[in-house]
PALUM-420697 format. One record per residue: residue number from 1; x, y, z of N, C-alpha, C, O in turn. Coordinates in Angstrom, 1 decimal. Layout:
NUM_X_Y_Z_X_Y_Z_X_Y_Z_X_Y_Z
...
***
This chain:
1_21.4_-22.8_1.0_20.7_-23.8_1.4_21.2_-24.8_2.0_22.2_-25.1_1.2
2_21.2_-25.8_3.1_21.8_-26.5_3.3_21.6_-28.0_2.6_20.6_-28.2_2.0
3_22.8_-29.0_2.6_22.7_-29.9_1.5_21.3_-30.8_2.5_20.1_-30.8_2.2
4_22.1_-31.4_3.7_21.6_-32.1_4.2_20.2_-31.8_4.9_19.3_-32.6_5.0
5_20.1_-30.3_5.5_18.9_-30.5_5.6_18.6_-30.5_7.4_17.5_-30.5_7.8
6_19.8_-30.6_8.4_19.9_-31.2_9.6_21.0_-30.2_10.1_22.1_-30.1_9.7
7_20.3_-29.3_11.3_21.8_-28.7_11.9_21.6_-29.8_13.3_20.8_-30.7_13.6
8_22.6_-29.1_14.2_22.7_-29.3_15.5_21.7_-29.5_16.4_21.9_-30.3_17.3
9_20.2_-28.8_16.3_19.0_-29.4_16.8_18.3_-30.1_16.4_17.2_-30.4_17.0
10_18.5_-30.7_15.3_18.0_-31.7_14.3_16.9_-30.9_13.4_16.0_-31.6_12.9
11_16.9_-30.0_13.2_15.8_-29.3_12.2_16.3_-29.7_11.0_17.4_-30.1_10.6
12_14.5_-29.3_10.2_15.4_-29.9_8.6_16.3_-28.9_8.1_17.2_-29.2_7.4
13_16.2_-27.7_8.5_17.6_-26.8_7.9_18.0_-25.9_9.1_17.1_-25.7_9.9
14_19.1_-25.2_9.2_19.6_-24.3_10.1_18.4_-23.5_10.7_17.5_-23.1_10.0
15_18.4_-23.4_11.8_17.3_-22.0_12.9_17.4_-20.7_11.8_16.4_-20.1_11.2
16_19.1_-20.4_11.7_19.4_-19.3_11.1_19.2_-19.0_9.8_19.4_-17.8_9.5
17_18.7_-19.8_8.7_17.9_-20.0_7.7_16.2_-19.6_8.1_15.4_-18.7_7.6
18_16.0_-20.3_8.8_14.3_-20.1_8.7_14.0_-18.6_9.3_13.0_-17.9_9.1
19_15.3_-18.4_10.2_15.2_-16.3_10.4_15.4_-15.9_9.9_15.3_-14.8_10.4
20_16.2_-15.8_8.5_16.4_-15.2_7.7_15.5_-15.1_6.5_15.5_-14.3_5.6
21_14.6_-16.3_6.6_12.9_-15.8_5.5_12.0_-15.5_6.1_10.9_-15.4_5.6
22_12.1_-15.2_7.6_11.3_-14.6_8.0_10.0_-15.4_8.8_8.9_-15.0_9.3
23_10.6_-16.9_8.7_9.1_-17.7_9.1_9.0_-17.8_10.8_8.7_-18.9_11.3
24_9.2_-17.0_11.2_9.1_-17.2_12.9_8.2_-15.9_13.0_7.4_-15.8_14.0
25_8.4_-14.7_11.8_7.8_-13.6_12.4_6.5_-13.5_12.5_5.9_-13.8_11.4
26_5.6_-13.0_14.1_4.3_-13.4_13.6_3.4_-12.0_13.8_4.1_-11.0_13.5
27_2.2_-11.7_14.2_1.9_-10.6_14.1_1.8_-10.4_15.4_2.3_-11.2_16.2
28_0.9_-8.9_16.1_1.1_-8.0_17.3_-0.4_-8.7_18.1_-0.8_-8.5_19.3
29_-1.2_-9.8_17.0_-2.2_-10.5_17.6_-2.1_-11.6_17.6_-1.8_-12.0_16.4
30_-2.1_-12.4_18.6_-2.6_-14.1_18.7_-3.3_-14.3_19.0_-3.8_-13.6_19.9
31_-4.0_-15.4_18.6_-5.3_-16.3_19.0_-5.0_-17.1_19.9_-3.8_-17.6_20.1
32_-6.4_-17.4_20.7_-6.0_-18.7_21.4_-5.0_-20.2_21.0_-4.0_-20.7_21.5
33_-5.8_-20.4_20.1_-5.4_-21.7_19.1_-4.0_-21.5_18.7_-3.3_-22.5_18.8
34_-3.4_-20.5_18.3_-1.7_-20.4_18.0_-1.1_-19.8_19.4_-0.3_-18.9_19.2
35_-1.2_-20.0_20.3_-0.5_-19.2_21.4_0.2_-20.1_21.9_1.2_-19.8_22.5
36_0.0_-21.5_21.7_1.2_-22.5_21.8_2.0_-22.6_21.0_2.8_-23.4_21.3
37_2.2_-22.0_19.9_2.8_-22.0_19.0_3.8_-20.8_19.3_4.8_-20.9_18.6
38_3.8_-19.4_20.4_4.8_-19.1_20.4_6.0_-18.9_21.0_5.9_-18.9_22.3
39_7.1_-18.6_20.6_8.0_-18.2_21.6_8.2_-17.4_22.7_8.4_-17.7_23.9
40_8.3_-16.4_22.0_8.2_-15.5_23.0_7.3_-14.2_21.8_7.1_-14.0_20.6
41_6.8_-13.2_23.4_6.5_-11.4_22.6_7.1_-10.6_22.9_7.3_-10.2_24.0
42_7.5_-10.2_21.8_8.9_-8.8_21.8_7.9_-7.6_22.9_6.7_-7.7_23.2
43_9.1_-6.5_23.4_8.3_-5.8_23.8_7.5_-4.6_23.0_7.1_-3.6_23.6
44_7.5_-4.9_21.9_6.8_-3.8_21.1_5.7_-5.0_20.7_5.3_-4.8_19.5
45_5.2_-5.8_21.0_4.1_-6.9_20.8_4.0_-7.5_20.1_2.9_-8.1_19.9
46_5.1_-7.7_19.2_5.1_-8.5_18.1_5.4_-10.0_18.5_6.6_-10.3_18.7
47_4.7_-10.7_18.6_4.7_-12.7_18.6_5.9_-13.3_17.9_5.5_-13.6_16.8
48_6.8_-13.6_18.0_7.3_-15.0_17.6_7.3_-16.1_17.9_7.4_-16.5_19.0
49_6.9_-16.9_16.6_6.7_-18.0_16.2_8.0_-19.5_16.3_8.9_-19.6_15.5
50_7.9_-20.5_17.5_8.7_-20.9_18.1_9.1_-21.9_16.6_8.2_-22.4_15.9
51_10.3_-22.2_16.3_10.7_-23.0_14.8_10.9_-24.0_15.1_10.7_-24.8_14.1
52_11.4_-24.6_16.5_11.2_-26.1_15.7_9.6_-26.8_15.9_9.3_-28.0_16.0
53_9.0_-26.1_16.0_7.3_-26.0_15.8_6.6_-26.2_14.8_5.4_-26.5_14.7
54_7.5_-25.8_14.0_6.8_-25.2_12.7_7.4_-26.6_12.0_6.8_-27.3_11.2
55_8.7_-26.8_12.5_9.8_-27.7_11.2_9.1_-28.6_11.8_8.4_-29.1_10.9
56_8.8_-29.1_12.8_8.1_-30.5_13.3_6.8_-30.7_12.5_6.6_-31.9_12.1
57_5.9_-29.9_12.1_4.7_-29.7_11.8_5.2_-30.1_9.9_4.6_-30.9_9.2
58_6.0_-29.5_9.8_6.3_-29.7_8.3_6.7_-31.1_8.0_6.4_-31.7_7.0
59_7.4_-31.6_9.0_7.7_-32.9_8.8_6.3_-33.9_8.8_6.2_-34.9_8.0
60_5.4_-33.7_9.8_4.8_-34.9_9.9_3.0_-34.0_8.7_1.9_-34.4_8.4
61_3.7_-33.1_8.4_2.8_-33.0_7.2_3.5_-33.9_6.0_2.9_-34.7_5.3
62_4.8_-33.8_6.0_5.3_-34.5_4.3_4.9_-35.9_5.0_5.1_-36.9_4.2
63_4.6_-36.2_5.9_4.4_-37.4_6.1_3.3_-38.2_5.4_3.3_-39.2_4.7
64_2.3_-37.5_6.0_1.4_-37.1_5.5_0.5_-37.4_4.3_-0.2_-38.4_4.1
65_0.8_-36.0_3.5_0.5_-35.8_2.3_1.4_-37.4_1.4_0.8_-37.9_0.5
66_2.7_-37.9_1.9_3.5_-38.6_1.1_2.4_-40.2_1.1_2.6_-41.2_0.4
67_1.7_-40.1_1.6_0.7_-41.2_2.2_-0.7_-41.7_0.9_-1.1_-42.8_0.6
68_-1.0_-40.2_0.4_-1.9_-40.0_-0.7_-1.0_-40.0_-1.9_0.1_-39.7_-2.2
69_-2.8_-40.7_-2.9_-1.7_-40.4_-4.4_-2.1_-39.1_-4.8_-3.2_-38.7_-4.4
70_-1.2_-38.4_-5.6_-0.8_-37.3_-5.8_-2.3_-36.7_-6.6_-2.5_-35.4_-6.4
71_-3.3_-37.2_-7.3_-4.0_-36.7_-7.8_-5.3_-36.6_-6.7_-6.4_-36.2_-7.1
72_-5.0_-36.9_-5.2_-6.0_-37.2_-4.1_-6.0_-35.7_-3.3_-7.0_-35.3_-2.7
73_-4.5_-34.8_-3.6_-4.2_-33.9_-2.8_-4.4_-32.5_-3.5_-4.0_-32.4_-4.7
74_-5.0_-31.3_-3.0_-5.1_-30.4_-3.7_-4.8_-29.1_-3.0_-5.5_-29.1_-2.0
75_-4.3_-28.2_-3.0_-3.0_-27.2_-2.6_-3.7_-26.1_-3.2_-4.0_-26.0_-4.4
76_-4.2_-24.9_-2.1_-4.6_-23.9_-2.5_-4.2_-22.6_-2.1_-4.1_-22.5_-0.8
77_-3.8_-21.5_-2.9_-3.8_-20.0_-2.5_-4.5_-19.2_-3.1_-4.6_-19.2_-4.3
78_-5.4_-18.2_-2.2_-5.9_-17.4_-2.8_-5.0_-15.9_-2.8_-5.2_-15.0_-3.6
79_-3.9_-15.9_-1.6_-2.8_-14.6_-1.9_-2.1_-14.9_-2.8_-1.8_-16.0_-2.8
80_-1.6_-14.2_-3.5_-0.3_-13.8_-4.2_0.8_-14.4_-4.2_1.6_-14.8_-5.1
81_0.9_-14.4_-2.6_2.3_-14.3_-2.3_2.5_-16.4_-2.3_3.6_-16.9_-2.2
82_1.4_-17.0_-2.4_1.5_-18.6_-1.8_1.1_-18.6_-3.5_0.4_-19.7_-3.6
83_1.1_-18.0_-4.7_0.9_-18.8_-5.9_2.3_-19.6_-6.6_2.5_-20.6_-7.2
84_2.8_-18.6_-6.4_4.2_-19.4_-6.9_4.8_-21.1_-6.2_4.9_-22.2_-6.6
85_5.2_-20.4_-4.8_5.3_-21.6_-4.1_4.0_-22.9_-3.9_4.4_-24.1_-3.8
86_2.4_-22.6_-4.0_2.0_-24.0_-4.4_2.1_-24.3_-6.1_1.3_-25.1_-6.5
87_2.9_-23.5_-7.1_2.6_-23.9_-8.0_3.8_-25.1_-8.3_3.5_-26.2_-8.7
88_4.9_-24.6_-7.9_6.0_-25.2_-7.4_5.9_-26.5_-6.9_6.3_-27.5_-7.5
89_5.4_-26.5_-5.6_5.2_-27.8_-4.9_4.5_-28.7_-6.1_5.0_-29.6_-6.7
90_3.1_-28.3_-6.2_2.1_-28.9_-7.3_3.2_-29.9_-8.6_3.0_-31.0_-9.1
91_4.2_-28.8_-8.7_5.0_-29.3_-10.0_6.3_-30.5_-9.9_7.0_-31.0_-10.8
92_6.3_-30.6_-8.8_7.2_-31.4_-8.0_6.5_-32.7_-7.7_7.0_-33.8_-8.0
93_5.4_-32.7_-6.9_4.8_-33.5_-5.9_3.3_-34.4_-6.8_2.7_-35.3_-6.4
94_3.2_-33.5_-8.6_1.9_-33.6_-8.8_0.4_-33.6_-7.9_-0.3_-34.5_-8.2
95_0.1_-32.9_-7.2_-1.0_-32.3_-6.4_-1.4_-31.6_-7.4_-0.8_-31.3_-8.4
96_-2.5_-31.5_-7.0_-3.9_-30.3_-8.1_-3.6_-29.0_-7.1_-3.4_-29.0_-5.9
97_-3.5_-27.9_-7.9_-3.3_-26.8_-8.0_-4.5_-25.8_-8.0_-5.2_-26.0_-8.9
98_-4.8_-24.7_-6.9_-5.6_-24.2_-7.2_-5.6_-22.9_-6.6_-6.1_-22.5_-5.5
99_-4.9_-21.9_-7.7_-4.0_-20.6_-7.0_-5.2_-19.0_-7.6_-5.0_-17.9_-7.3
100_-6.4_-19.6_-8.5_-7.0_-18.4_-8.5_-8.1_-18.0_-8.1_-7.8_-17.9_-6.9
101_-9.2_-17.7_-8.3_-10.3_-17.6_-7.3_-10.6_-19.4_-6.9_-10.3_-20.5_-7.5
102_-11.2_-19.1_-5.9_-11.6_-20.7_-5.7_-13.5_-20.6_-5.6_-14.5_-20.0_-5.0
103_-13.3_-21.5_-6.5_-14.9_-22.1_-7.4_-15.8_-22.8_-6.5_-15.6_-24.0_-6.5
104_-16.8_-22.2_-5.7_-17.6_-22.6_-5.3_-18.7_-24.1_-5.4_-19.7_-24.2_-6.1
105_-18.2_-25.0_-4.7_-18.9_-26.6_-5.2_-18.0_-27.2_-6.0_-18.4_-28.1_-6.6
106_-16.7_-26.9_-6.2_-16.1_-27.5_-6.6_-15.5_-29.2_-6.2_-15.0_-30.0_-7.0
107_-15.7_-29.2_-4.8_-15.8_-30.3_-3.9_-17.0_-31.0_-3.4_-17.1_-32.1_-2.9
108_-17.9_-30.0_-3.5_-19.0_-30.4_-2.3_-20.2_-31.0_-3.8_-20.9_-31.9_-3.8
109_-19.9_-30.0_-4.7_-21.3_-30.1_-6.0_-20.9_-31.4_-7.3_-20.0_-31.1_-8.0
110_-21.4_-32.4_-7.6_-21.0_-33.3_-8.5_-21.2_-33.1_-9.8_-20.9_-33.7_-10.7
111_-22.1_-31.6_-9.7_-22.8_-31.4_-11.2_-21.7_-30.5_-11.7_-21.2_-30.8_-12.8
112_-21.4_-29.6_-11.0_-20.1_-28.6_-10.9_-19.3_-28.8_-12.4_-18.8_-29.9_-12.6
113_-19.1_-28.1_-13.2_-18.0_-28.4_-14.6_-16.9_-28.8_-14.1_-16.3_-29.7_-14.5
114_-16.5_-28.0_-13.1_-14.9_-28.5_-12.5_-14.4_-29.5_-11.3_-13.3_-29.8_-10.8
115_-15.9_-29.9_-11.3_-15.9_-30.8_-10.1_-14.6_-31.8_-9.7_-14.1_-32.6_-10.5
116_-14.3_-31.7_-8.5_-12.6_-32.5_-8.1_-13.4_-33.2_-6.6_-14.4_-32.8_-6.1
117_-12.7_-34.1_-6.2_-13.0_-35.2_-5.2_-11.1_-35.5_-4.6_-10.3_-36.4_-4.9
118_-11.2_-34.4_-3.5_-10.2_-34.8_-3.2_-10.0_-35.3_-2.0_-11.1_-35.3_-1.3
119_-8.6_-35.9_-1.2_-8.8_-36.8_0.0_-8.0_-35.5_0.9_-8.6_-35.4_2.0
120_-7.4_-34.9_0.8_-6.5_-33.9_1.9_-6.6_-32.9_0.9_-6.6_-33.0_-0.3
121_-6.7_-31.5_2.1_-6.1_-29.9_1.4_-5.1_-29.7_2.0_-4.7_-30.4_3.0
122_-4.6_-28.7_1.4_-3.5_-28.0_1.8_-3.9_-26.6_1.5_-4.2_-26.2_0.4
123_-3.7_-25.7_2.9_-3.9_-24.3_2.7_-2.9_-23.7_2.5_-1.8_-24.4_2.4
124_-2.7_-21.8_2.4_-1.9_-20.9_2.6_-2.5_-20.0_4.0_-1.8_-19.8_4.9
125_-3.6_-19.7_4.0_-4.1_-18.8_4.8_-5.5_-18.9_5.3_-6.4_-18.7_4.6
126_-5.5_-19.2_6.5_-7.1_-19.4_6.5_-8.1_-18.5_6.8_-9.2_-18.9_7.3
127_-7.8_-17.3_6.4_-8.5_-16.1_6.7_-8.7_-15.9_4.8_-9.8_-16.0_4.3
128_-7.8_-15.8_4.0_-7.9_-16.1_2.4_-8.2_-16.8_2.2_-9.3_-16.6_1.8
129_-8.0_-18.7_2.2_-8.6_-19.2_2.1_-9.7_-20.4_2.5_-9.6_-21.6_2.4
130_-11.0_-19.2_3.2_-11.7_-19.9_4.3_-12.6_-20.8_3.5_-13.0_-22.0_3.8
131_-12.9_-20.1_1.8_-14.1_-21.0_0.5_-13.4_-22.3_0.8_-14.0_-23.1_1.4
132_-11.9_-22.7_0.3_-11.4_-23.7_0.4_-11.8_-24.5_1.7_-12.6_-25.4_1.5
133_-11.5_-24.5_2.8_-11.6_-24.8_4.3_-13.5_-25.1_4.2_-14.1_-26.1_4.4
134_-14.0_-24.0_3.9_-15.4_-24.7_4.1_-15.9_-25.7_3.2_-17.0_-26.2_3.4
135_-15.4_-25.9_2.3_-15.9_-27.0_1.2_-15.2_-28.1_1.7_-15.9_-29.1_1.6
136_-13.9_-28.4_2.3_-13.1_-29.8_2.5_-14.3_-29.8_4.2_-14.7_-30.8_4.6
137_-14.6_-28.9_4.7_-15.4_-29.4_5.8_-16.6_-29.9_5.3_-17.3_-30.2_6.3
138_-17.4_-30.2_4.2_-18.4_-30.0_3.6_-18.4_-31.5_3.5_-19.3_-32.0_4.2
139_-17.5_-32.3_2.8_-17.0_-33.3_2.4_-16.1_-34.3_3.5_-16.1_-35.6_3.5
140_-15.5_-33.5_4.3_-15.1_-34.6_5.2_-13.8_-34.5_5.3_-13.3_-35.4_6.0
141_-13.2_-33.9_5.0_-11.3_-34.2_4.2_-10.8_-33.5_5.2_-11.0_-32.4_5.6
142_-9.9_-34.4_5.6_-8.7_-33.1_6.5_-8.1_-32.3_5.7_-7.9_-32.5_4.5
143_-7.7_-30.6_6.7_-7.4_-29.5_6.5_-5.8_-29.7_6.8_-5.5_-30.6_7.6
144_-4.7_-28.8_6.1_-3.5_-28.9_6.4_-3.2_-27.5_6.0_-3.0_-27.0_4.9
145_-3.0_-26.6_7.7_-3.2_-25.2_7.4_-1.7_-24.4_7.6_-1.0_-24.9_8.5
146_-1.1_-23.1_6.9_-0.2_-22.6_7.2_-0.7_-21.5_8.2_-1.4_-20.6_7.7
147_-0.4_-21.5_9.5_-1.3_-20.4_9.6_-0.7_-19.5_10.9_-0.1_-20.2_11.8
148_-0.8_-18.3_11.0_0.5_-17.3_11.7_-0.6_-16.9_12.9_-1.7_-17.3_13.3
149_0.2_-16.2_13.2_-0.4_-15.8_14.9_-1.8_-15.5_15.4_-2.4_-15.8_16.5
150_-2.1_-14.8_14.4_-3.5_-13.8_14.2_-4.7_-14.7_13.3_-5.7_-14.3_12.7
151_-4.3_-16.2_13.5_-5.8_-17.0_12.4_-6.1_-17.7_13.3_-5.4_-18.0_14.2
152_-7.3_-18.1_13.1_-8.6_-18.7_13.8_-8.0_-20.4_13.4_-7.6_-20.6_12.2
153_-8.1_-21.2_14.1_-7.6_-22.6_13.6_-9.0_-23.6_13.1_-9.1_-24.8_12.8
154_-9.7_-22.7_13.2_-11.0_-23.6_13.5_-11.1_-25.1_11.6_-11.0_-25.1_10.4
155_-11.3_-25.7_12.4_-11.5_-26.6_10.7_-10.0_-27.0_10.3_-10.0_-27.7_9.3
156_-8.8_-26.8_10.9_-7.5_-26.8_10.5_-7.4_-28.4_11.3_-8.0_-28.5_12.3
157_-6.8_-29.6_11.0_-6.6_-30.7_11.1_-5.0_-30.7_11.6_-4.6_-31.3_12.6
158_-4.3_-30.1_10.9_-3.2_-29.8_11.0_-2.3_-28.6_10.9_-2.0_-28.3_9.8
159_-2.0_-27.9_11.6_-1.5_-26.6_11.7_0.1_-26.7_11.7_0.9_-27.5_12.3
160_0.4_-25.6_10.6_1.8_-25.4_10.2_1.9_-23.9_10.8_1.1_-23.0_10.5
161_2.7_-23.7_11.6_2.6_-22.2_12.4_3.8_-21.8_11.9_4.8_-22.4_12.3
162_3.8_-20.7_11.1_4.4_-20.0_10.3_4.4_-18.6_9.7_3.2_-18.6_9.4
163_4.8_-17.5_9.3_4.2_-16.5_8.8_4.3_-16.7_7.3_5.2_-16.8_6.5
164_2.8_-16.6_7.5_1.8_-16.8_5.8_1.8_-15.6_4.8_1.2_-15.7_3.7
165_2.4_-14.4_5.3_2.8_-13.2_5.1_3.5_-12.7_4.1_3.1_-11.9_3.3
166_4.7_-13.3_4.0_5.5_-13.0_3.7_6.0_-13.9_2.2_5.4_-15.0_2.1
167_7.0_-13.5_1.2_7.1_-14.2_0.5_8.1_-15.1_0.6_7.7_-16.3_0.2
168_9.3_-14.9_1.0_10.2_-15.6_1.3_9.8_-17.0_2.6_10.2_-18.2_2.7
169_8.7_-16.2_3.6_8.5_-17.4_4.3_7.7_-18.4_3.4_8.2_-19.6_3.2
170_6.6_-18.1_2.9_5.8_-19.3_2.1_6.6_-19.9_1.8_6.9_-21.0_2.3
171_7.4_-19.1_0.4_8.6_-20.0_-0.3_9.3_-21.6_0.2_9.5_-22.7_-0.5
172_9.8_-21.0_2.2_10.9_-21.4_2.4_9.8_-23.1_3.2_10.3_-24.2_3.3
173_8.7_-22.9_3.5_7.4_-23.3_4.2_7.3_-24.3_2.8_7.3_-25.6_3.0
174_7.1_-24.0_1.8_5.9_-25.1_0.5_7.1_-25.4_0.4_7.1_-26.6_0.5
175_8.8_-25.0_0.4_9.8_-26.2_-0.2_10.8_-27.0_0.7_11.8_-27.7_0.4
176_9.9_-26.7_2.3_10.7_-27.8_2.8_9.1_-29.1_2.9_9.4_-30.3_3.2
177_8.1_-28.8_2.6_7.1_-29.1_2.7_7.2_-30.5_1.3_7.0_-31.7_1.3
178_7.5_-29.8_0.5_7.8_-30.4_-1.0_8.8_-31.8_-0.7_8.5_-33.0_-0.6
179_10.1_-30.9_-0.5_11.1_-31.8_0.3_11.0_-33.2_0.9_11.6_-34.2_0.6
180_10.1_-32.9_1.9_10.1_-34.1_2.9_8.7_-34.8_2.2_8.8_-36.0_2.1
181_7.4_-34.3_1.6_6.9_-35.5_0.7_8.0_-36.1_-0.4_8.0_-37.3_-0.3
182_8.7_-35.8_-1.0_9.6_-36.7_-2.0_10.2_-37.6_-0.9_10.2_-38.8_-1.1
183_11.1_-37.0_0.5_11.8_-38.1_0.4_11.2_-38.8_1.1_12.1_-39.4_1.6
184_10.0_-39.3_1.6_9.0_-39.8_2.4_8.3_-41.1_1.4_7.7_-42.2_1.7
185_8.5_-40.4_0.2_7.9_-41.1_-1.2_8.7_-42.0_-1.8_8.5_-42.9_-2.6
186_10.5_-41.4_-0.7_11.9_-42.2_-1.8_11.9_-42.1_-3.0_12.5_-42.9_-3.6
187_11.2_-41.0_-3.9_11.8_-40.2_-4.7_13.6_-39.5_-4.8_14.4_-39.5_-5.7
188_13.6_-39.1_-3.5_14.9_-38.8_-3.6_15.2_-39.0_-1.6_14.4_-38.9_-0.6
189_16.4_-39.3_-1.7_16.7_-39.9_-0.6_16.6_-39.1_0.6_16.1_-38.0_0.3
190_17.0_-39.2_2.1_16.7_-38.4_3.0_17.4_-37.3_3.3_17.0_-36.5_4.1
191_18.7_-37.2_2.6_19.9_-36.5_2.5_20.1_-35.9_1.4_21.1_-35.3_1.1
192_18.9_-36.0_0.4_19.1_-35.3_-1.1_18.3_-33.9_-0.8_17.4_-33.8_0.1
193_18.4_-32.9_-1.5_17.4_-31.8_-1.7_16.5_-31.5_-3.5_16.1_-32.2_-4.4
194_16.6_-30.9_-3.3_15.4_-30.3_-4.3_16.6_-30.0_-5.3_17.8_-30.0_-4.9
195_16.3_-29.6_-7.4_17.0_-29.2_-7.8_16.9_-28.3_-7.9_17.7_-27.9_-8.8
196_16.1_-27.3_-7.2_16.3_-26.0_-7.0_16.3_-25.4_-6.3_15.1_-25.4_-5.9
197_16.9_-24.5_-5.3_16.7_-23.6_-3.8_15.2_-23.1_-3.7_14.5_-23.0_-4.7
198_14.9_-22.9_-2.5_13.7_-22.4_-2.5_13.5_-20.9_-3.2_12.4_-20.8_-3.8
199_14.3_-20.0_-3.2_14.0_-19.0_-4.2_13.3_-19.0_-5.1_12.5_-18.1_-5.3
200_13.3_-20.1_-6.0_12.4_-20.9_-7.3_11.5_-20.6_-6.6_10.9_-19.8_-7.3
201_10.9_-20.8_-5.4_9.6_-21.0_-4.9_8.6_-19.7_-4.8_7.4_-19.6_-4.7
202_9.9_-18.3_-4.7_9.3_-17.3_-4.0_8.5_-16.9_-5.4_8.8_-17.2_-6.6
203_7.0_-15.8_-5.0_6.5_-15.3_-6.2_7.5_-13.9_-6.5_8.3_-13.4_-5.7
204_7.1_-13.5_-7.5_8.3_-12.1_-7.7_7.4_-11.2_-7.8_6.2_-11.4_-8.2
205_7.7_-9.8_-7.3_7.5_-9.1_-7.0_6.3_-8.3_-8.1_5.3_-7.6_-7.9
206_7.0_-8.8_-9.7_6.4_-7.9_-10.9_5.4_-8.6_-11.6_4.7_-8.2_-12.5
207_5.2_-10.5_-10.7_3.9_-11.3_-11.1_3.0_-10.5_-10.0_1.9_-10.2_-10.4
208_3.2_-10.2_-8.8_2.1_-9.8_-7.7_1.6_-7.8_-8.6_0.5_-7.2_-8.5
209_2.5_-7.5_-9.2_2.2_-5.6_-9.7_0.9_-6.3_-11.0_-0.1_-5.6_-11.4
210_1.3_-7.5_-11.6_0.2_-7.2_-12.6_-0.9_-8.0_-12.1_-1.8_-7.6_-12.9
211_-1.5_-8.7_-11.2_-2.5_-8.7_-10.9_-3.5_-7.8_-10.0_-4.6_-8.0_-9.5
212_-2.4_-6.7_-10.1_-3.1_-5.5_-8.8_-3.7_-4.4_-10.2_-4.3_-3.4_-9.9
***
């Protein structure tokens, strides 16, 4: 992983590193709201995401999240491949993770035993994390979502366009987002990186098999 995180195009990392992690790989379905993030559609129908758009949205999300107190941010992943990335990001940033079944009422019902009151939500997949998005809309907090080409963007305030189905892709997006939050907080310098590379954010296959 590049130490400085900048290429000649001004990206957070080299374009080739985004591609190697499969961040740009979309699906053969493209919703209307995601069309603007597609670079082109291959002859086989697969939509490829424009990496510079992903990169820019990670920057914007990093700046936004850095403005909140750590306890005010909740990161959610109901999908297996998002579990480790979310937990690692929360380990570095102090955000609150929810990676198991999302409890209805956790944001909206003060009588719920595990009630929390976040100011902003991050989700890994609009389809899988639909309940979390619904809770966020009930209490009127913004939602940052990692969205693939086949996702609906309803109730997502900030879209990070990326492959949200791949282990490496989710790991890299969360690794970069974590680094941007810490840089914007002043915890690390603008040229400094995390102590671990993005592979430490990857969910191991054996962890997924244990949940099946």
